[in-house]
DRENDO-1510 file (C-alpha; in Angstrom, 1 decimal, always signed):
<recs>
REC; n; res; u; v; w
REC; 1; MET; -98.6; +103.2; -60.8 .
REC; 2; ARG; -98.3; +106.2; -63.2 .
REC; 3; ARG; -97.9; +106.6; -66.9 .
REC; 4; LEU; -94.7; +108.6; -67.9 .
REC; 5; PHE; -95.1; +108.1; -71.6 .
REC; 6; PRO; -97.1; +108.9; -73.7 .
REC; 7; VAL; -98.1; +112.0; -71.6 .
REC; 8; THR; -101.8; +112.1; -71.2 .
REC; 9; ASP; -104.2; +113.8; -68.8 .
REC; 10; GLN; -104.9; +111.8; -65.7 .
REC; 11; THR; -108.3; +110.1; -66.0 .
REC; 12; PRO; -110.5; +108.1; -63.6 .
REC; 13; SER; -109.7; +104.9; -65.6 .
REC; 14; GLU; -106.0; +105.5; -65.1 .
REC; 15; PRO; -105.5; +106.4; -61.5 .
REC; 16; GLU; -102.3; +106.4; -59.6 .
REC; 17; GLY; -101.9; +103.3; -57.5 .
REC; 18; GLU; -102.8; +99.8; -58.5 .
REC; 19; TRP; -104.3; +99.6; -62.0 .
REC; 20; SER; -107.3; +97.3; -62.6 .
REC; 21; PHE; -106.8; +94.3; -65.0 .
REC; 22; ASP; -109.1; +96.1; -67.4 .
REC; 23; ALA; -106.8; +99.2; -67.4 .
REC; 24; LEU; -103.8; +97.0; -67.9 .
REC; 25; ALA; -105.5; +95.1; -70.7 .
REC; 26; GLU; -106.2; +98.3; -72.5 .
REC; 27; ALA; -102.7; +99.5; -72.0 .
REC; 28; TYR; -101.2; +96.3; -73.4 .
REC; 29; ALA; -103.7; +95.4; -76.1 .
REC; 30; TYR; -102.3; +93.8; -79.2 .
REC; 31; PRO; -102.3; +96.1; -82.2 .
REC; 32; LYS; -104.8; +95.5; -85.0 .
REC; 33; THR; -102.9; +93.7; -87.7 .
REC; 34; ASP; -103.6; +91.1; -90.4 .
REC; 35; GLY; -100.5; +89.1; -89.7 .
REC; 36; PRO; -99.0; +87.4; -86.6 .
REC; 37; TRP; -97.6; +89.5; -83.8 .
REC; 38; LEU; -94.7; +88.3; -81.6 .
REC; 39; ARG; -94.3; +90.1; -78.3 .
REC; 40; ALA; -91.7; +89.3; -75.7 .
REC; 41; ASN; -92.0; +90.0; -71.9 .
REC; 42; MET; -88.8; +90.1; -69.9 .
REC; 43; VAL; -87.3; +91.6; -66.8 .
REC; 44; SER; -83.8; +93.0; -66.3 .
REC; 45; SER; -81.8; +94.5; -63.4 .
REC; 46; LEU; -80.2; +97.9; -63.7 .
REC; 47; ASP; -76.9; +96.3; -64.6 .
REC; 48; GLY; -78.4; +94.2; -67.3 .
REC; 49; ALA; -78.9; +90.8; -65.6 .
REC; 50; GLY; -81.9; +88.9; -66.9 .
REC; 51; GLN; -81.8; +86.4; -64.0 .
REC; 52; HIS; -80.5; +86.0; -60.5 .
REC; 53; GLU; -79.3; +82.6; -59.5 .
REC; 54; GLY; -80.8; +81.2; -62.6 .
REC; 55; ARG; -84.3; +82.6; -62.2 .
REC; 56; SER; -86.1; +85.8; -63.2 .
REC; 57; GLN; -88.5; +85.9; -60.2 .
REC; 58; PRO; -86.0; +87.6; -57.8 .
REC; 59; LEU; -86.0; +90.6; -60.1 .
REC; 60; SER; -89.7; +90.9; -60.3 .
REC; 61; SER; -92.4; +92.7; -58.2 .
REC; 62; ASP; -96.1; +92.3; -57.5 .
REC; 63; THR; -97.0; +94.8; -60.2 .
REC; 64; ASP; -94.6; +93.1; -62.7 .
REC; 65; MET; -96.5; +89.9; -62.0 .
REC; 66; ARG; -99.8; +91.6; -62.6 .
REC; 67; ILE; -98.5; +92.7; -66.0 .
REC; 68; PHE; -97.1; +89.2; -66.6 .
REC; 69; GLY; -100.6; +87.8; -66.0 .
REC; 70; THR; -102.2; +90.4; -68.2 .
REC; 71; LEU; -99.9; +89.7; -71.1 .
REC; 72; ARG; -100.6; +86.0; -70.8 .
REC; 73; ALA; -104.3; +86.6; -70.7 .
REC; 74; LEU; -104.2; +88.7; -73.9 .
REC; 75; ALA; -102.1; +86.1; -75.8 .
REC; 76; ASP; -103.3; +83.2; -78.0 .
REC; 77; VAL; -100.0; +81.3; -77.2 .
REC; 78; VAL; -97.1; +81.6; -74.8 .
REC; 79; VAL; -93.8; +80.5; -76.4 .
REC; 80; VAL; -91.1; +79.4; -74.0 .
REC; 81; GLY; -87.8; +77.6; -74.3 .
REC; 82; ALA; -87.2; +74.2; -72.7 .
REC; 83; GLU; -84.5; +75.5; -70.3 .
REC; 84; THR; -86.9; +78.1; -69.0 .
REC; 85; VAL; -89.5; +75.4; -68.5 .
REC; 86; ARG; -87.0; +73.5; -66.4 .
REC; 87; GLN; -85.6; +76.4; -64.5 .
REC; 88; GLU; -88.8; +78.3; -63.7 .
REC; 89; GLY; -91.0; +75.2; -63.1 .
REC; 90; TYR; -93.6; +76.1; -65.7 .
REC; 91; ARG; -97.2; +75.0; -65.1 .
REC; 92; PRO; -100.2; +75.2; -67.5 .
REC; 93; ALA; -101.8; +78.6; -68.1 .
REC; 94; ARG; -104.9; +79.0; -66.1 .
REC; 95; ALA; -108.3; +80.6; -67.0 .
REC; 96; ARG; -108.6; +84.0; -65.4 .
REC; 97; GLU; -112.1; +85.2; -64.5 .
REC; 98; ALA; -111.0; +88.9; -64.9 .
REC; 99; PHE; -110.2; +88.3; -68.6 .
REC; 100; ALA; -112.9; +85.7; -69.5 .
REC; 101; ALA; -115.3; +88.1; -71.2 .
REC; 102; ARG; -112.4; +89.8; -73.1 .
REC; 103; ARG; -111.1; +86.5; -74.3 .
REC; 104; GLU; -114.5; +85.2; -75.4 .
REC; 105; ALA; -115.1; +88.5; -77.3 .
REC; 106; ALA; -111.8; +88.0; -79.1 .
REC; 107; GLY; -112.7; +84.5; -80.1 .
REC; 108; GLN; -110.0; +83.0; -77.8 .
REC; 109; GLY; -110.2; +79.9; -75.5 .
REC; 110; PRO; -110.3; +80.2; -71.7 .
REC; 111; ALA; -106.5; +80.2; -71.5 .
REC; 112; PRO; -103.5; +80.6; -73.8 .
REC; 113; VAL; -101.7; +77.6; -75.3 .
REC; 114; ILE; -98.2; +77.0; -74.0 .
REC; 115; ALA; -95.7; +76.2; -76.7 .
REC; 116; VAL; -92.3; +74.8; -75.7 .
REC; 117; VAL; -89.4; +75.2; -78.0 .
REC; 118; THR; -86.9; +72.3; -77.8 .
REC; 119; ALA; -84.5; +70.4; -80.1 .
REC; 120; SER; -83.9; +67.5; -77.8 .
REC; 121; LEU; -87.3; +67.2; -76.1 .
REC; 122; ASP; -85.4; +66.7; -72.9 .
REC; 123; LEU; -88.4; +67.5; -70.8 .
REC; 124; ASP; -90.3; +65.8; -67.9 .
REC; 125; PHE; -93.5; +64.8; -69.7 .
REC; 126; GLY; -95.0; +63.8; -66.4 .
REC; 127; LEU; -95.4; +67.4; -65.3 .
REC; 128; PRO; -98.8; +69.0; -65.2 .
REC; 129; LEU; -97.8; +71.3; -68.1 .
REC; 130; PHE; -98.2; +68.2; -70.3 .
REC; 131; THR; -100.6; +66.0; -68.4 .
REC; 132; SER; -103.3; +68.4; -67.3 .
REC; 133; PRO; -103.4; +71.7; -69.2 .
REC; 134; LEU; -106.7; +73.3; -70.1 .
REC; 135; VAL; -105.6; +73.1; -73.7 .
REC; 136; PRO; -103.0; +70.7; -75.0 .
REC; 137; THR; -99.4; +72.0; -74.7 .
REC; 138; LEU; -97.5; +72.3; -78.0 .
REC; 139; VAL; -94.0; +71.1; -78.4 .
REC; 140; LEU; -92.1; +73.0; -81.2 .
REC; 141; THR; -89.2; +71.0; -82.6 .
REC; 142; GLY; -87.3; +70.1; -85.7 .
REC; 143; ALA; -87.9; +67.3; -88.2 .
REC; 144; ALA; -84.8; +65.5; -86.9 .
REC; 145; ALA; -85.9; +65.5; -83.3 .
REC; 146; PRO; -85.4; +62.1; -81.5 .
REC; 147; PRO; -88.4; +59.9; -82.5 .
REC; 148; GLU; -88.6; +58.2; -79.2 .
REC; 149; ARG; -88.9; +61.5; -77.4 .
REC; 150; VAL; -91.5; +62.7; -79.9 .
REC; 151; ARG; -93.6; +59.6; -79.1 .
REC; 152; GLU; -93.2; +60.1; -75.4 .
REC; 153; ALA; -94.4; +63.7; -75.8 .
REC; 154; GLU; -97.5; +62.6; -77.8 .
REC; 155; LEU; -98.3; +59.8; -75.3 .
REC; 156; ALA; -98.3; +62.5; -72.5 .
REC; 157; GLY; -100.9; +64.5; -74.4 .
REC; 158; ALA; -98.7; +67.1; -76.0 .
REC; 159; VAL; -99.1; +68.1; -79.7 .
REC; 160; VAL; -95.7; +68.0; -81.5 .
REC; 161; VAL; -95.3; +70.7; -84.2 .
REC; 162; VAL; -92.4; +70.5; -86.6 .
REC; 163; ALA; -90.9; +74.0; -87.3 .
REC; 164; GLY; -87.5; +73.2; -88.7 .
REC; 165; ASP; -85.7; +70.9; -91.1 .
REC; 166; GLY; -83.0; +69.9; -88.7 .
REC; 167; PRO; -83.1; +69.0; -85.0 .
REC; 168; GLY; -83.9; +72.6; -83.9 .
REC; 169; VAL; -86.6; +75.1; -84.4 .
REC; 170; GLU; -86.3; +77.9; -87.0 .
REC; 171; PRO; -87.8; +81.1; -85.5 .
REC; 172; ALA; -89.6; +82.2; -88.7 .
REC; 173; ARG; -91.0; +78.7; -89.2 .
REC; 174; ALA; -92.2; +78.7; -85.6 .
REC; 175; VAL; -94.1; +82.0; -86.0 .
REC; 176; GLU; -95.6; +80.7; -89.3 .
REC; 177; ALA; -96.6; +77.4; -87.7 .
REC; 178; LEU; -98.3; +79.0; -84.7 .
REC; 179; ALA; -100.2; +81.5; -86.9 .
REC; 180; GLY; -101.3; +78.7; -89.1 .
REC; 181; ARG; -102.9; +77.0; -86.1 .
REC; 182; GLY; -105.0; +80.1; -85.4 .
REC; 183; LEU; -102.6; +81.5; -82.8 .
REC; 184; PRO; -101.5; +84.9; -84.2 .
REC; 185; ARG; -101.2; +86.8; -80.9 .
REC; 186; MET; -97.9; +85.4; -79.6 .
REC; 187; LEU; -96.0; +86.0; -76.3 .
REC; 188; THR; -92.6; +84.8; -75.6 .
REC; 189; GLU; -91.2; +84.8; -72.0 .
REC; 190; GLY; -87.8; +83.6; -72.9 .
REC; 191; GLY; -85.4; +82.5; -71.9 .
REC; 192; PRO; -82.5; +84.6; -73.2 .
REC; 193; ARG; -81.4; +82.1; -75.8 .
REC; 194; LEU; -84.8; +81.8; -77.3 .
REC; 195; LEU; -85.4; +85.5; -77.3 .
REC; 196; GLY; -81.9; +86.0; -78.9 .
REC; 197; GLN; -82.9; +83.6; -81.7 .
REC; 198; PHE; -86.1; +85.5; -82.4 .
REC; 199; VAL; -84.2; +88.8; -82.4 .
REC; 200; ALA; -81.5; +87.5; -84.7 .
REC; 201; ALA; -84.2; +86.1; -87.1 .
REC; 202; GLY; -85.9; +89.5; -87.3 .
REC; 203; VAL; -89.3; +88.2; -86.2 .
REC; 204; LEU; -89.7; +90.0; -82.9 .
REC; 205; ASP; -92.4; +92.7; -83.2 .
REC; 206; GLU; -92.5; +94.1; -79.6 .
REC; 207; LEU; -90.6; +94.0; -76.3 .
REC; 208; CYS; -92.2; +94.6; -73.0 .
REC; 209; LEU; -89.3; +95.0; -70.6 .
REC; 210; THR; -89.5; +95.6; -66.9 .
REC; 211; VAL; -86.4; +97.4; -65.6 .
REC; 212; SER; -86.0; +96.4; -61.9 .
REC; 213; PRO; -84.2; +98.9; -59.5 .
REC; 214; LEU; -81.8; +96.3; -58.4 .
REC; 215; LEU; -78.1; +95.7; -58.9 .
REC; 216; THR; -76.9; +92.1; -59.1 .
REC; 217; ALA; -73.3; +92.1; -60.5 .
REC; 218; GLY; -72.2; +88.5; -61.2 .
REC; 219; THR; -72.3; +86.8; -64.6 .
REC; 220; ALA; -76.0; +86.3; -65.2 .
REC; 221; GLN; -77.2; +86.3; -68.8 .
REC; 222; ARG; -78.7; +89.4; -70.4 .
REC; 223; ILE; -82.4; +89.1; -71.5 .
REC; 224; ALA; -81.2; +88.0; -75.0 .
REC; 225; GLY; -78.3; +85.8; -76.0 .
REC; 226; GLY; -77.1; +83.9; -79.0 .
REC; 227; PRO; -76.1; +85.0; -82.4 .
REC; 228; PRO; -75.7; +88.8; -83.0 .
REC; 229; VAL; -77.5; +90.7; -85.7 .
REC; 230; SER; -75.4; +92.3; -88.4 .
REC; 231; VAL; -77.0; +95.7; -87.9 .
REC; 232; PRO; -78.8; +96.5; -84.6 .
REC; 233; GLU; -82.5; +96.8; -85.2 .
REC; 234; ARG; -84.3; +100.0; -84.0 .
REC; 235; PHE; -87.4; +99.8; -81.8 .
REC; 236; GLN; -89.5; +102.8; -80.7 .
REC; 237; LEU; -90.9; +103.5; -77.2 .
REC; 238; GLU; -94.7; +102.9; -77.1 .
REC; 239; SER; -95.3; +103.4; -73.4 .
REC; 240; LEU; -93.6; +103.8; -70.1 .
REC; 241; LEU; -95.2; +103.1; -66.7 .
REC; 242; GLU; -93.5; +103.5; -63.3 .
REC; 243; GLU; -94.1; +102.3; -59.8 .
REC; 244; ALA; -91.8; +102.1; -56.8 .
REC; 245; GLY; -88.7; +102.6; -59.0 .
REC; 246; PHE; -89.7; +99.8; -61.4 .
REC; 247; LEU; -90.0; +100.9; -65.0 .
REC; 248; TYR; -92.5; +99.0; -67.2 .
REC; 249; THR; -91.5; +99.7; -70.8 .
REC; 250; ARG; -93.1; +98.7; -74.1 .
REC; 251; TYR; -91.1; +99.0; -77.3 .
REC; 252; ARG; -92.3; +98.3; -80.9 .
REC; 253; ARG; -90.3; +97.5; -84.0 .
REC; 254; ILE; -90.2; +100.5; -86.4 .
</recs>
């Protein structure tokens, strides 16, 4: 893998070829800030598809998955929509030995918390994501969520967090609630509807986007859907890596 931007002299810690997890962790370190930081990680085909046959994995690569694992290992919490949990077969985040010392030094637990955003709580609470995580899974929902589903989630071991006055979650309230639980370094992995809600609410700070050298055609969703913003928000390019035609971009809100 090679760095295309920003342009720097090649150094032994940044060789071409497979980067170590330490090198990736340095490249994707969260910025030093007093407030919460919401980062998204998504993959897209050349023609703008965020999925193929309902899943993002066919657009990915081995290096993309290494970056995926690195971004998870740097986060306090991984925020994901209920539909993505169902489609992608989400499992609990695992402790990674390669990042153990870094997480301990940052005051983090052995693995990030998974936070599932859902209005209906239409989830299988018998899945390992809820029954056997290293740290209890959070369920972000609204105050008007179905009480019987809330009880079922809590009986399964999940922690229900109210982040909205109606049945659904308000993006800004979700960010505030997670930060209030000591989880300021946030990572969302979608899906498109959830990312679109974060974008429309103006709470997304950073986008890590893998551009896959594949064409899919079809009618797959883009990486973000839902309500449009009144004025498109400008992000600036922070870094650009390349390997085998895959572009690994990192954009930050100006």
